[in-house]
N, C-alpha and C positions, 0 to 999 in steps of 0.2 A: 633490487626492487622488492617491496613487501606485498605486491599484489597476490591475490588468491586466484588461481586458475583451476577450473574443474570441467571435466568432460567425462560423464558417467551415465550409467543406466542401472536401474534397480527394479525388479519386478514387484508390483503391488497387486492387490486383489482385483481391482477394477481396471487397472491400466499399468503400463510400464512407465516409471519415472525416467525420463530421458533429458538430461540437462548439460548444456554447454554455457559456462558463464565466467566471466572475469570480473572480480570485485577489487577495484582499486583501493588505495588508501583513502580513508574517510568512510562516511556512513552510506550504506545502501539499505533502503527500506524494502522489505519483501512482503507483498500482500498476495492474497489469493483466497478463493472460497474454502470452506471446511472440506477436508478430504482431498485437497489438491496436491499434497505431498510436501508441504513445507516443513513439518515436523521430521518427516523421514530425511529430508535434505540435511537438516541440522545433525541428525544422528549419523549420517554418512560423513559429515565434515568432522565430527568429533571422534569417529572411529567406533562408535557403538554398533554401527552396521557396516558391512563391507559390500561395495557395489558388485553387481554381477560382472560388470566390465567398465573399464575407465581408469582415470588418473586424477588425482588431486595434488596440486602443487602449491605451496605457500612460501613466498619469498625465495623462490629458487630451490627449495627443498621439497622432495617427493614425500608426501604423506601416505599416499596410496597409489599403487600401479598394479592392476590385476595381471597385466602381461608379464610383469617381472615378479609377481607374487610378493609384493612389498606392501606391508600394512602396518604403520606405526600405531602402537596402543595410544590411548588418550593421554596418559601421563607424559608421553614423549612428544606431544604435538604442540604444547604450550598454547592452548586455546582457553580463553576465558569465556565462561558460560553463565548467564543470568537466567535461570529457569523461571517459567511462568509461575510456579508455586514457591519460588524462591529457594526451596530445599535447604533452608537454614536449620541448624541443629538447636532445638528448643532448650536443651539441657546445658548449652554453652553460653558464656557471656559474648558480648559483641567482639571484643578483641580476640577471643579464641576462635570465633567463627571466621573472622578475617584471616587468622593465621593458619587455618586448616590446610590450604593448598601449599603453603611454604613448608609446613611440617611434612606434608606427603612427599615434597621434593627432597627432604632430608637437610634443609637449610639449618645451621646451627642456631641455637636459641637466641643469642645475642643479636645476630643479624636479623632474625625473625622480628625481634621486638623493635628494632630500629625501623624496618620497612613498614610494619603494622602501624607504629605510631605516626609515621609520616602520612600514610594513607588515610588514617582516621582524622588527622588534622586537615588533610586536603578536602575531605568530604564533610568537614564540620561534625564529626562524630566522637572527637576526643573526650568530651565530657560524658559521654555514654559508654566508654570503653569497658567498664566493669559491669554494666547493666545486662541482665538477661534479655535476650531478643523478644521474649514473650511480653516484655513490658513496654515495647516500642510501638510507635504509630506505623501505619502502613508505609508512609513515605520514608520513615527512618529505616524500616526493615529493608526496603528496596535499596537504599543507599548502602546498608551493610552488605547486602548481596552484590552490589556493584563493586564495593571495596574489595571483597573476597575475590572477585574476578580479575580486578586490575592489579592487586598487589603482587601477583605472580609474574608481572611484565609480560602479558600474553602477546603473541604475534597476530592473533585473530580474536575479535570479540564477537560473541553471539548473544543476542538479546531477544528472548522469547516472550512476547506480549508484556513488556516491562510496566506498562501503565494500566493494565486491565483490572487490577485489584484495588485501584486507588479512586478516591472521589475526584471531582472535577478540579478542585484547587490543587490536590496532590499531584494529578497528571501534569498540570502546567508547571508545577514546581520541578518535578522530575525531568520534564523535557528540558528545562533550563539547565539543570545539572548536567544532563547528558550532552547538551550542545557545548557546553564549556569544556567538559572533560575530553570529548571526542575531538574537539578542535586542537587539543594539545597532543593527541596521540598520532604517531605516524604508522598506524596500522589499519588494515581493513576491518570494518565492522558491519555486521548484518543485524538489522532490527526487524523482527517478524511482528506484524500488527494486523488487527482488524478495525482499528480506530481511524477514521478518515482525518481526525484532528492531528494524529501523529504524522500522517502523510503530508498534511498541509504545513505542519511545522518543520519537518525534516524534508524539504520539498525538492531538493536538488537532483536526487538520483533514486528512482523508483523501479523496481523489478516486479512483474505481475506473473504469478505462477498459476496455471490452470491445467487440470488433468495431467499433472506431472511434467508439464513443459512450460517454457517461458512464452507468454502470449503477447507481452509488450514490455518495453523498457523506455525510460525517458524521465523527464522532470514531471512534477505534479501539473505544471502548466500544460504540458504536452498530453498528459492523461485526460485533463479536463477539457481540452479543446479538440482532441482527436483521439477518443477512446477506440481501441481496436476490437473490443468484444462487448457483448452485453454486460458482462460482470464489471469491467472497467467503467463503463458508462453509468451503471447503477451505483457503483462505489463513489464515483465522482459526482453523482446527482445530475447527470446529463441525459436528455432524451436520446434514445437509440432506436431507430426505425429500420427494420430489415425489408428489403425489396430488391428491385432491379433498376438498372439504368436503361431506358428504352430510346432508341434512335428513331425519331419521327421526322416527317417532312419539315416541320417547323423547328426542329433541333432536338436536343436530348431532354428527356424528362425522367424524373425518379418516380416510380410507382411502388408504393408500400405493399406489404403482403395483404393488407386490408383493402387494396384497391384505391388508395388515395394518391392522386397525382400531385407531385410537388416540383417546384422550380428550384434550382440550385446552381452554384458555379460548377461547371463540368470540365474545366481545363485539365487535361491529362487523365481523364476518367474514361474508361472503355464502357461500351454497352455490355450488360450482363449483371450477374449477382453483385449486389452492392449494399451498403448500409448508409444511412444518413443520421447525422447528429445535430441537435440544436439545444443550446443552453436554455434552461428554464426562464432566465432573466431576459431572454430575447423574445419570449412569447408574450403577447398582449391579449387580454381577454375583454370581451365586449358583450353586452346584452343584445345590441343590434349591430349589424355589420356596418362599419363606418364607411363613409365615402373615401375614395382614394386609398382603400386598404391595400396592403401587400398582396402579392400573387397567391401566397400560400395561406389557405383558409381551411380550417377543420371545425365542423359543428359537432358538438357533443353535449353531455350532461355532467355536471359537477359530481364527482364521485366522493371526494373528500377534500377538506381544507385544513391544513395543519399550521397553526399559529405559532411563531417564535416571538422573540422580544420585539422585533421591528418588521418582521417579514411574514408573508402568508404564502405557503407552498400548496397549490391547488392542482389536484389531479382531475383531468378532463377525460371522459370516456366516449368516444365516437367510433369511427372506423379504426382509429388507433388510440392507444392510450398516450396522453401527452401531459407533461407537467409544466405548469407555469409558476413563476415566482414573482410576487409583486409586494409593494409596500402595504402596510396595514391601511394607510390612507387610500391607496388605489383599490383595495378590496372593499373598503367602505363605500367608495364612489360607485361600486357595482351594486350596492345595496346589501352587502353581506349576504350573498346568495347561500342557500341551504343546499345539501345534497339532492340531486335530481333536477336542479335548475339548468335549463338549456343555455349554453354560452357558445360564442364564437371565439376560437383561438386563431390568431393571425401572427405571421412572422415573415420577415423579409427573406427573399431568396439568398441575398448576399451574406446573411448571418448563419446559413447552414454550412455543414461540412459533409462532403460525400467521399466514401472510400470504396474501391472495389474489394470484394471479398476473395481472399486467397485460400487455397485448400491447405497449404502447409502451415503448421503452427509456428508462431513466432516471427513469420515474415511480415515486415512492415508493409502495409498497403500504400499505394499511391493516394495522395490526399489533395482534394480541391477544397479551398477554404474561402470564406468570406472575410470581411475586414473587421467584424465585430468582436467584442470581448466583454467580460463582466464589468459592470459599472461599479 
C-alpha cells in the first residue's frame, strides 16, 4: 500500500500540533486558517522538522519514529514538493531546473536526459527546455516546478498553494493539469490551499486543520452542507449560528446566542450546546412579511450587497448576522435596497441543519438535516 499514515505532536508558540491522519492514494486537499499549522505539517513530512513525539509511515516504510529515534533525511524520503514561491533557480534553464533533483540523487547524465525529456513532453514544456525560467509565464513556471517534483518519481507529492500566484485563467489551467497528472499517479498527494475554487474543483477529499488539529474531514459537499466549525462554514459560504437546543413543552427549539428562536429538524439531537447552519440560497428576503411564511423569521437591516455576474450576496444584520444569496432579478424585485434598508429573512425549518457541539476537536457531531440543497 502507498498510503501515508502519521500520528505526531509538535509544540508551536500558541498551541501544540497534534495530528492523526491517513492520506490514501489520490489527492487530499488541506485547508485551514493562517497559523493553523499547515506549513509546519509539511515540514514535518519532508523531514525539515522532527516531531516531539510520533511516527510517520509512507507505503509501509517508516520515515520517522521518535520512539525508535528513526528520522530519515529529506533526500531519502522520495517526496516531491512544489513550494508556494516555486523555488526555481533563476540562473538555470528549464531542463536544468527539472533535472536538479535527479542530479542530487546521483543519476547518470544519460538517464537524467531521458527522464527530463519525457517529463517535459508530458507537461508540454519540451519547446521551452533551453529557455531561462525568468522568461516564462506564471503558469509555465508552475509546470516547471511540478515537472521537477514529479521527475524524481516521488512516493508522496506535496503542493503548497500551487495556484496562489496565478491569474484566474492560469488557475483553471493548472487545476486541469493537476487533475490529469494526479489521476495517473498511484501515490498520495496533499494540496494546501486557501482558495475555495481549489476545494470545489478537487472536491472529493478535504481535511480541515484548525489550531493544530483536524476539525473536519469529508467531501466538499459534506463541508458545504454540514460545516462543523465557524471557519468551515465561512470558507464554504454557509451561515453558522451558535446557540443551544432547548427542550420545551411544545418540543425542541434552537435558540441562538442573540436570542433568536428557530425551528429545525432535531432527530438525534440532544438538548444543550449546538450550532445551526443554513445555506444562503435557502434564505428568502422580503420588504414585507409574506402570508404563509416559514416558521423561521429574522428582521434586520441590509448591511451590504455584493454583486457577481448573476447573483447578489446580501448580508442582513439583526439579532444575528445572516447571509442570503439571490438572483440579480430577485434583488431587483426588492427594489435594489441600499444599506440600512429593513428586510425580513425567512427560511424553512427543514432546510436547516443542527449539530450538537462536542468538546473534543475533530469529533464528528451528530447531525440532523433537512432535505434541501443548492439549486
